N, C-alpha and C positions, 0 to 999 in steps of 0.2 A: 685333028679331031676336034669335033664340036660338042659342046654340053648345052643343056637348057638351063637358062637362068631366069629368075624372077626378079624383076625390077620393081624396087620400092622406093616410095617417096613417103617419107614419115611412116606413118602406120598402114598406108595403103599400097596394095600392090597394083601397079599400073600398067605392067606389061609382062609378057613372057617372051624371051629372045634366045636365039641360038647363036653361040659363039664360041671362039676357041678359048676365051678366059673371061673372067667376071669383069675385069676392066674393058676389054673390047666390047662386051655386051653393052655396057653402060654408054661408052662413046659412040657405037653404032646406033643405039637407040636415040640418043640426044641429036646426033647429025640427022637421023631420019625425021626428026621433029623440027628441024631447020636451025638447030643450034651450031654455031660456027666452032670449029676445033679450038680457036684461040679462046673462046669464052668458057670452055669446061676445064675446070680446075681439078686435078687430079689429086686426091686425098689419101689413096692406097689402092690396094689390089682389088678392093670390093666396094670403094666409094669414091663418088665425084660430087662437085658441087657447080651449079649454075645459078647465078643471080641469088646467092645465099641459100638455095634450097639444096638439100643433100640427098643424093640418089644412091641406093646400095643395090647391089647384085647378089643374089643368094642361089645356090644350085638348086634347081627344082628336083622335087622328089618325084615328078611324073604323074602324080595321082590327082593333081588339082587342075582345073582349067580356069581361064581368066573369064570372068563375067562381065559383060559390057554394062556400062552405068546408064545406058541409054535403052530403054524398051520401047517397042512399038506394039500398041495393042489393036 
């Protein structure tokens, strides 16, 4: 069974990801960004670190959508 998780980097929500657990959502997200598994430091079930940055996964309430940071006019 999968759930939807928000991926956070500091105060910024950077992605919404479906996975079987918060940790899996984080690892899959970073792998999708080209980060090798060996470079992902597991800090707990809801947190990982890569190059000193801490990423967190939070279960989504389903009412928010991710807005792109890039807008085309």
